[in-house]
C-alpha positions in Angstrom: -60.2 202.0 171.9 -63.0 204.2 170.5 -65.4 202.7 173.1 -63.0 203.4 176.0 -62.5 207.0 174.7 -66.3 207.6 174.6 -66.7 206.1 178.1 -63.9 208.4 179.4 -65.4 211.5 177.9 -68.8 210.6 179.4 -67.3 210.2 182.9 -65.5 213.5 182.7 -68.6 215.3 181.4 -70.7 213.7 184.1 -68.3 214.8 186.9 -68.0 218.4 185.6 -71.8 218.6 185.2 -72.1 217.5 188.8 -69.7 220.3 190.0 -71.6 222.9 188.0 -74.9 221.8 189.4 -73.5 221.9 192.9 -72.7 225.6 192.5 -76.0 226.6 190.7 -79.7 226.7 191.6 -82.8 227.0 189.5 -86.2 227.7 191.0 -89.7 227.1 189.4 -92.3 229.4 190.9 -95.7 230.8 190.0 -99.0 232.4 191.0 -102.6 231.4 190.1 -105.1 234.2 190.8 -108.7 233.6 189.7 -112.1 235.1 190.7 -115.6 236.3 189.9 -116.0 239.9 188.7 -119.1 242.1 188.6 -118.9 245.2 186.4 -121.9 247.4 187.1 -121.6 249.3 183.8 -119.8 247.5 181.0 -120.6 249.9 178.1 -124.1 250.2 179.5 -124.7 246.7 180.7 -124.1 244.8 184.0 -121.5 242.0 183.4 -120.7 238.9 185.4 -117.5 237.0 184.5 -114.5 235.1 185.7 -111.2 236.8 185.4 -107.6 235.7 185.8 -105.0 237.8 187.6 -105.9 241.0 189.5 -104.0 241.4 192.8 -101.2 239.6 190.9 -101.1 238.4 187.4 -101.3 234.6 187.0 -97.8 233.4 186.0 -95.1 230.8 186.2 -91.4 231.4 185.9 -87.9 230.1 186.2 -85.1 232.0 188.0 -81.6 230.8 188.6 -78.2 231.8 189.9 -74.6 230.4 189.4 -71.8 231.3 191.9 -68.8 232.5 189.8 -66.6 233.1 192.8 -65.4 236.3 194.4 -68.9 237.5 195.2 -69.9 237.4 191.5 -72.9 235.4 190.3 -74.7 234.9 187.0 -78.5 235.2 187.2 -81.5 234.9 185.0 -85.3 235.1 185.1 -87.9 234.1 182.5 -91.5 234.7 183.6 -94.6 233.9 181.7 -98.2 235.3 182.1 -101.3 233.3 181.3 -105.1 233.3 181.6 -106.4 230.6 183.9 -109.9 230.6 182.2 -108.7 229.9 178.6 -105.1 228.8 179.1 -103.9 231.4 176.6 -100.7 233.4 177.0 -100.8 236.8 178.6 -99.0 240.0 177.5 -100.3 239.7 173.9 -99.3 236.1 173.5 -95.6 236.4 174.4 -94.0 233.2 175.8 -92.2 235.1 178.5 -94.1 238.4 178.4 -93.7 239.4 182.1 -89.9 239.3 182.4 -87.0 237.8 180.5 -83.4 238.8 181.4 -79.9 237.6 182.2 -77.1 239.3 183.9 -74.5 239.5 186.7 -74.8 240.2 190.4 -72.0 241.4 192.6 -71.6 243.2 196.0 -71.7 246.5 194.1 -75.0 245.8 192.4 -76.7 243.9 189.6 -76.5 244.4 185.8 -79.2 242.7 183.7 -80.2 242.7 180.0 -83.6 241.9 178.5 -87.3 242.6 179.0 -87.6 244.3 182.4 -89.5 246.7 184.7 -88.7 250.4 184.7 -87.5 252.4 187.7 -90.9 253.9 188.5 -92.3 250.4 188.9 -89.4 249.3 191.0 -89.2 252.1 193.5 -92.6 253.8 193.6 -94.9 251.0 192.6 -94.7 249.1 195.9 -95.9 252.2 197.8 -99.3 252.3 195.9 -102.4 250.3 197.0 -102.4 248.5 193.7 -99.1 246.7 194.4 -99.9 246.1 198.1 -103.4 244.7 198.2 -105.6 246.0 195.4 -104.1 245.0 192.1 -105.0 246.2 188.7 -108.4 247.7 189.4 -107.1 249.9 192.2 -104.4 251.4 189.9 -104.7 255.0 188.8 -107.0 255.5 185.8 -105.6 253.7 182.7 -102.4 253.3 184.8 -101.0 256.3 183.0 -97.9 256.4 185.3 -97.3 252.6 184.9 -97.1 252.2 188.7 -99.1 249.0 188.2 -96.7 247.7 185.6 -99.1 247.7 182.6 -96.2 248.1 180.1 -92.8 246.4 180.2 -89.5 247.7 178.7 -88.0 245.7 175.9 -84.3 245.7 174.9 -83.4 247.1 178.4 -80.0 247.4 180.1 -80.7 247.7 183.8 -78.5 248.5 186.9 -79.7 248.0 190.5 -77.4 249.0 193.3 -76.7 247.0 196.5 -78.5 248.0 199.7 -76.5 250.8 201.5 -78.1 251.1 204.9 -81.6 251.0 203.5 -80.8 253.1 200.4 -81.1 251.5 196.9 -81.0 253.2 193.5 -80.9 252.2 189.8 -81.6 253.0 186.2 -82.8 251.5 182.9 -81.9 252.3 179.4 -83.7 250.6 176.5 -82.3 250.9 173.0 -84.8 251.8 170.2 -83.0 249.7 167.7 -83.8 252.1 164.8 -80.9 252.5 162.3 -79.8 256.1 161.9 -82.0 257.4 164.8 -80.7 256.6 168.2 -83.5 258.3 170.1 -86.5 256.8 168.3 -88.3 254.3 170.5 -85.7 254.7 173.3 -86.8 254.5 177.0 -84.8 255.5 180.0 -85.6 255.7 183.7 -84.0 256.4 187.1 -85.2 255.8 190.6 -84.2 255.4 194.3 -85.8 254.0 197.4 -85.1 254.3 201.1 -86.4 252.1 203.9 -85.6 252.4 207.6 -87.8 251.0 210.3 -91.4 252.2 209.8 -90.5 254.6 207.0 -90.3 253.8 203.3 -89.7 256.4 200.5 -89.5 256.0 196.8 -88.9 258.3 193.8 -88.8 257.6 190.0 -88.5 259.2 186.6 -89.5 257.6 183.2 -89.0 259.0 179.7 -90.4 257.2 176.7 -90.0 258.2 173.1 -92.8 257.2 170.7 -94.7 255.5 173.5 -97.4 254.0 171.2 -94.9 251.8 169.5 -92.0 251.4 172.1 -94.0 251.1 175.3 -97.7 250.3 174.8 -96.7 248.3 171.7 -94.1 246.3 173.5 -96.5 243.3 173.9 -97.1 240.6 171.4 -100.2 242.1 169.9 -99.3 245.3 167.9 -101.7 247.4 165.8 -100.8 247.3 162.1 -99.4 250.4 160.3 -101.7 252.0 157.8 -100.4 254.4 155.2 -97.2 254.8 157.1 -99.0 255.6 160.4 -98.7 253.1 163.3 -102.1 251.9 164.6 -103.0 252.7 168.2 -101.8 250.3 171.0 -103.2 252.5 173.8 -106.2 250.3 174.3 -109.9 251.1 174.5 -110.0 253.4 177.6 -111.0 256.9 176.6 -108.9 258.2 179.5 -105.8 258.1 177.2 -106.7 256.5 173.9 -106.7 259.8 172.1 -103.1 260.4 173.0 -101.5 257.7 170.9 -99.7 260.3 168.7 -97.6 261.6 171.6 -93.9 261.9 170.6 -92.8 261.5 174.3 -94.3 260.3 177.5 -92.8 261.5 180.7 -93.5 260.3 184.2 -92.3 261.7 187.6 -93.5 259.8 190.6 -92.8 259.8 194.4 -94.3 258.1 197.4 -94.0 257.4 201.1 -95.3 255.0 203.6 -95.2 254.9 207.4 -96.1 252.0 209.7 -97.8 252.6 213.0 -98.2 249.3 214.8 -100.4 247.1 212.6 -101.4 250.0 210.4 -99.6 251.6 207.4 -100.5 254.9 205.8 -99.1 255.8 202.4 -99.2 258.7 199.9 -98.3 258.6 196.2 -98.1 261.4 193.6 -97.4 261.2 189.9 -97.2 263.7 187.1 -97.6 262.3 183.6 -97.1 264.2 180.4 -98.0 263.1 176.9 -95.9 265.6 174.9 -95.8 266.8 171.3 -99.2 265.3 170.4 -99.9 265.0 166.7 -96.8 263.1 165.7 -98.1 260.8 163.0 -94.8 258.8 163.0 -95.7 257.8 166.6 -99.4 257.0 166.2 -102.8 257.9 164.8 -104.1 261.5 165.1 -107.8 262.0 166.0 -110.1 263.6 163.4 -109.7 267.3 163.7 -106.1 267.0 164.8 -104.4 267.4 168.2 -101.3 269.1 169.5 -99.6 270.3 172.6 -99.2 268.4 175.8 -101.7 266.6 178.0 -100.8 266.4 181.6 -102.2 264.0 184.2 -101.7 264.6 188.0 -102.5 261.6 190.2 -102.7 261.9 194.0 -103.3 258.8 196.1 -103.9 258.2 199.8 -103.8 254.6 200.9 -104.2 252.7 204.2 -103.9 249.1 205.3 -104.4 247.3 208.6 -103.2 243.9 209.6 -106.2 242.9 211.7 -104.7 239.5 212.6 -101.7 237.7 211.2 -104.0 236.1 208.6 -106.4 239.0 207.9 -105.6 242.3 206.0 -107.9 245.2 205.2 -107.1 248.1 202.9 -108.6 251.3 201.6 -107.5 253.9 199.1 -108.6 257.1 197.4 -107.2 258.4 194.1 -107.8 261.9 192.5 -106.8 262.2 188.9 -106.8 265.5 186.9 -106.1 265.7 183.1 -105.3 269.1 181.8 -106.6 268.2 178.3 -105.2 269.3 175.0 -106.0 271.7 172.1 -107.3 274.2 174.6 -110.1 271.8 175.7 -110.4 271.1 179.4 -109.7 267.5 180.3 -111.4 265.0 182.6 -111.3 264.5 186.3 -111.6 261.1 188.0 -112.4 260.4 191.7 -111.8 256.8 192.7 -112.3 254.9 196.0 -111.4 251.3 196.8 -111.8 248.8 199.6 -110.3 245.4 200.0 -109.9 242.5 202.4 -107.5 239.6 202.2 -107.6 236.4 204.3 -104.7 233.9 204.2 -105.8 230.3 204.5 -102.1 229.4 204.6 -98.7 230.9 203.7 -99.4 230.2 200.0 -103.1 230.4 199.6 -105.5 233.4 200.3 -109.0 234.5 199.4 -109.8 238.2 198.9 -112.5 240.7 198.0 -112.1 244.1 196.3 -114.6 246.8 195.5 -113.7 249.9 193.4 -116.0 252.9 192.5 -115.1 255.7 190.1 -116.8 259.0 189.1 -115.7 260.9 186.1 -116.4 264.4 184.8 -115.1 266.8 182.1 -113.8 265.8 178.6 -111.9 262.6 177.9 -108.8 262.3 175.6 -111.2 261.5 172.7 -112.9 264.9 172.9 -116.1 263.3 174.2 -117.7 263.6 177.6 -115.6 261.8 180.2 -116.8 258.4 181.2 -115.7 256.2 184.2 -113.0 253.8 183.2 -111.6 251.7 186.0 -108.2 250.3 185.0 -108.4 246.8 183.4 -112.1 246.6 182.7 -114.5 247.7 179.9 -115.3 251.4 180.2 -118.7 252.6 181.4 -121.3 254.2 179.2 -121.7 257.1 181.6 -119.7 259.0 184.3 -120.0 256.2 187.0 -118.7 252.7 187.3 -118.0 250.1 190.0 -116.4 246.7 190.0 -116.5 244.0 192.6 -114.3 240.9 192.8 -114.1 237.8 195.0 -111.2 235.5 194.3 -108.6 233.0 195.4 -104.8 233.2 194.9 -102.3 230.4 195.2 -98.5 230.7 195.1 -96.2 227.9 194.4 
């Protein structure tokens, strides 16, 4: 009797599992992006090296959906970043450091919970050259506006609307999780996008409290706290490393793109403020102190041309101006980029990118401004160039 009962339970479980699988789907996907880099001035030296993930970070992920009926679906995505050269995990060693969320999708929009992208990334990022053909190195200096998605948002509640005649909108709210202080480490953003024929528009706003810990420290590697002061997670780039003590980071960004035949012309503007500098509860304060607000204005003009169905060429120019802080004039950065991408198939392409940057003025550290192309070791002087030849495969 006990054997018959076990067999019956097994048959019922097997049938119900089959029904569930028939209404669900799970997809494994990924990207492997690998190439040779030449940095003309890596802290005073020419450097040749292999690097993983530039146009797109190397990754693999799982995404799934289950039809719940009535137009409602359960969805999830878990996405890992990794280094092809060493096999190590990306995003500071997090298992699913790129994205990890679960939620519900309906005809009225999608609500998700987890580690996700902010609204500036979603609605303005795709209009920049970095997201289109250039990747990390083509991003604005130090990616201060996060258009290239350097930082993710943890503990995030996110809403994305349905598409209403080309209009989409959404928002993100991330809980800081600090008992007794609702605003500490909180992040929120809003954005909208519109696409109709050759015209695409995007706008986004991002507000980050205690960015050194909540945003730049959202990866797996976090600087230790010393004498009650959090260590800096801002990285080595002198473009922003001196601003780790900001109480608030604020980003406003907008962009537009217009297609003319095989050509597309785009413009992007962002205003970034590191506000209330000198907050020791947020991060370390430079020797001599710092206060006030440092403002970055980024203006980008980009162009791409589909020469043939398999061959794409792109160019961009970025002007970045930092107001500085403590009454000291900040730095100015001029950056030009060229790229070409040839598709060997629908899933495999080879590409080449060149980026040149010229700096002037005073950096966030109070020293003479040096060139610091996003994602590579800063220069020892005011000029720097990086060249990359690579292959990318999608699966």
